[in-house]
C-alpha positions in Angstrom: -4.2 -19.3 9.2 -0.4 -19.9 9.3 -0.1 -21.5 12.9 1.7 -19.2 15.1 4.9 -20.6 17.0 6.1 -17.1 18.8 5.3 -18.7 22.0 7.0 -21.8 21.4 10.4 -20.2 20.0 10.7 -17.8 22.6 9.3 -19.0 25.4 9.1 -22.7 25.1 11.8 -24.1 27.5 10.9 -21.5 30.4 6.6 -21.4 30.2 5.3 -24.2 28.0 1.7 -24.0 29.0 1.6 -20.1 28.2 3.5 -20.6 25.3 0.7 -23.2 24.6 -2.3 -21.0 25.2 -0.6 -17.9 23.0 0.0 -20.4 20.1 -2.9 -22.8 20.4 -5.5 -21.6 22.1 -5.4 -17.6 21.0 -3.9 -17.3 17.5 -5.0 -21.0 17.7 -8.5 -21.6 18.5 -9.8 -18.2 18.4 -8.5 -16.3 15.6 -9.5 -19.3 13.6 -13.1 -18.7 14.6 -14.0 -17.2 11.1 -17.1 -17.6 10.6 -18.3 -15.8 14.0 -16.0 -13.2 13.2 -13.7 -12.3 9.9 -10.0 -12.1 10.3 -10.1 -8.2 9.6 -12.8 -7.3 12.0 -10.4 -9.2 14.7 -7.4 -7.3 13.8 -9.7 -4.2 13.9 -10.5 -5.1 17.5 -7.0 -5.9 18.6 -5.7 -3.2 17.3 -7.7 -0.8 19.1 -7.7 -2.1 22.4 -3.6 -2.3 22.3 -3.6 1.3 22.0 -6.0 1.7 24.2 -4.3 0.2 26.7 -1.0 2.3 25.5 0.5 -0.8 24.2 2.6 0.8 21.2 6.0 -1.5 20.9 6.7 -4.7 19.1 3.2 -6.8 19.2 0.7 -3.4 18.0 3.6 -3.5 14.9 3.0 -7.4 14.7 -0.9 -6.7 14.6 -0.6 -4.2 12.3 1.2 -6.1 9.7 -1.3 -8.8 10.2 -4.3 -6.2 9.7 -2.8 -5.6 6.1 -2.2 -9.0 5.4 -6.3 -9.5 6.1 -6.9 -6.7 4.3 -7.0 -3.4 6.4 -6.3 -0.9 3.5 -3.8 2.2 4.4 -7.0 4.7 4.0 -9.1 2.1 6.3 -6.2 2.2 8.8 -5.3 5.9 8.5 -9.6 6.3 9.7 -9.1 3.6 12.3 -6.2 5.4 14.0 -8.0 8.9 13.8 -10.9 7.3 15.1 -9.1 5.7 18.3 -7.2 8.8 18.8 -10.5 10.8 20.5 -10.8 7.1 22.8 -6.8 6.2 23.5 -4.8 9.3 23.6 -3.4 11.9 21.1 0.3 10.6 22.1 -0.8 6.7 21.7 -2.1 7.6 18.2 1.3 9.5 17.5 3.0 6.4 18.2 0.6 4.0 16.6 0.7 6.2 13.2 4.2 6.0 13.2 4.0 2.5 13.7 1.6 2.0 11.1 2.9 4.3 8.6 5.9 2.1 7.9 3.6 -0.9 8.3 2.0 0.6 5.0 4.8 2.9 3.3 6.6 -1.3 2.9 3.5 -2.1 1.5 3.5 -2.3 -2.6 0.3 -3.2 -2.6 -1.9 -1.2 -5.0 -5.3 0.3 -3.6 -7.0 -0.2 -6.9 -8.5 -3.2 -7.9 -9.6 -4.9 -10.9 -6.2 -6.7 -10.9 -3.3 -7.0 -13.8 -6.5 -5.7 -16.2 -7.7 -3.1 -13.9 -10.9 -2.1 -12.3 -12.8 -0.3 -15.1 -16.0 1.3 -14.5 -19.0 1.1 -12.5 -21.5 -0.9 -14.1 -24.2 0.6 -14.4 -26.0 -0.7 -16.9 -26.4 -4.2 -15.5 -27.1 -2.7 -11.8 -30.2 -4.0 -11.6 -29.0 -7.9 -11.6 -26.2 -6.9 -8.8 -26.7 -6.5 -5.3 -23.7 -3.9 -4.5 -21.4 -2.5 -6.8 -19.6 -3.9 -9.5 -16.8 -2.6 -12.5 -16.7 -3.7 -15.7 -13.5 -3.6 -18.1 -13.8 -4.5 -21.6 -10.8 -6.5 -23.1 -12.4 -7.3 -26.6 -13.4 -4.9 -28.8 -17.4 -4.6 -29.1 -17.2 -5.5 -32.8 -15.2 -9.5 -31.5 -16.9 -12.4 -31.9 -15.9 -13.4 -28.5 -16.9 -10.6 -25.5 -14.6 -10.9 -23.2 -14.8 -8.6 -19.9 -12.7 -8.1 -16.4 -15.6 -8.0 -14.1 -14.9 -6.7 -10.6 -17.0 -6.9 -7.4 -16.5 -4.5 -4.3 -16.7 -6.8 -0.7 -20.1 -8.8 -0.7 -21.0 -7.6 -4.1 -22.2 -10.5 -6.3 -25.1 -10.7 -9.3 -28.4 -12.1 -9.4 -28.6 -16.6 -9.8 -29.2 -16.8 -13.5 -28.9 -19.0 -16.3 -27.3 -19.0 -19.9 -29.5 -20.4 -22.1 -28.2 -22.1 -25.9 -29.9 -24.3 -28.2 -26.6 -25.5 -28.4 -22.7 -24.7 -26.8 -22.9 -21.9 -24.9 -22.1 -21.6 -21.4 -19.7 -19.1 -19.5 -15.9 -19.5 -18.4 -14.3 -17.1 -15.0 -10.5 -16.9 -15.1 -10.0 -15.5 -11.4 -7.6 -12.9 -11.2 -7.5 -11.4 -7.9 -9.0 -10.9 -4.6 -11.3 -13.7 -3.0 -14.6 -14.6 -4.2 -17.3 -17.4 -4.5 -19.2 -18.9 -7.2 -22.8 -21.3 -6.4 -24.5 -23.6 -8.8 -28.2 -24.2 -7.8 -28.3 -27.2 -5.5 -24.1 -27.1 -4.8 -22.3 -25.9 -1.9 -20.3 -22.3 -2.7 -16.9 -23.0 -3.9 -14.2 -20.4 -2.4 -12.3 -18.6 -5.5 -9.1 -17.4 -5.1 -6.5 -16.1 -8.5 -5.6 -18.4 -11.1 -9.0 -20.6 -10.0 -11.0 -21.3 -13.5 -14.9 -21.8 -13.6 -16.5 -23.9 -16.3 -20.5 -23.5 -16.2 -22.3 -25.2 -18.4 -25.2 -23.4 -20.2 -29.0 -23.9 -18.1 -27.1 -24.2 -15.2 -28.7 -21.1 -12.6 -25.7 -20.1 -10.8 -24.2 -16.8 -9.5 -20.7 -15.5 -8.6 -19.1 -13.0 -6.3 -16.9 -11.2 -3.8 -17.2 -12.6 -0.1 -18.1 -10.4 2.9 -14.4 -8.9 3.3 -12.6 -9.0 0.3 -12.4 -7.6 -3.5 -12.7 -10.0 -6.0 -12.3 -10.0 -9.9 -12.3 -12.4 -12.7 -12.4 -12.5 -16.4 -15.8 -13.7 -17.8 -16.6 -14.7 -21.2 -19.9 -16.9 -22.9 -18.5 -19.9 -25.1 -19.8 -19.4 -29.0 -23.4 -21.4 -29.6 -26.8 -21.2 -31.1 -29.5 -18.7 -29.7 -27.8 -18.0 -26.6 -29.3 -15.5 -24.1 -28.8 -14.9 -20.2 -31.9 -14.8 -18.1 -31.9 -12.8 -14.5 -33.4 -14.5 -11.9 -34.0 -13.6 -8.1 -31.3 -11.8 -6.3 -28.8 -14.2 -4.1 -30.3 -13.3 -0.8 -28.5 -12.9 2.6 -29.5 -16.4 4.0 -27.8 -17.5 0.9 -24.6 -15.6 0.9 -21.7 -17.4 2.4 -20.5 -16.6 5.7 -17.4 -18.6 5.5 
């Protein structure tokens, strides 16, 4: 969370206590409680409350921009405002729509997923080993010795615990290219993944990887050359094992 300074900048001399409550408590302590409620959901709640009170000024625009940064997609925002209109009033919704349109029209981030290499097709061939939907985009020919895939996970999707076995060599490499995800080896803490990170997984290590609960996630995956390579699929990652933060 980026430290908020708006209160101190605008009212620090006139109302230092209010500035502190705004910047340090509301946008510091409260908004940082991601383990209790994700930033995306906090943005949705805040926008709903503001529109419900008829507040459609610059504070709403700020929270619309924050919602976009926190992962609320254009189509989700349109549906959210449509739903709010029935409870907060049509004029309020119209004002919010005009403001949201301006925010999202300036957003050049694609609504598609998969990063530079593209999302690919629904991963139906291995769906029995995944919780949630995943997508595969092969980056190598089927005849190539090294098979490389761009794997994309919808929010909260992940593969089962599994092991890449090899008599010699082997193991797997993940190169994170888009979104945010998780990697966990058995007996170790989950590792938060962001674009640019590389995970090297030795042969014989039970592990899983997938998306965070409120983010799509894509990584390039390939298995290192070795002797007698095979993948052993294990049990799904339970809700208790899946990280909440």
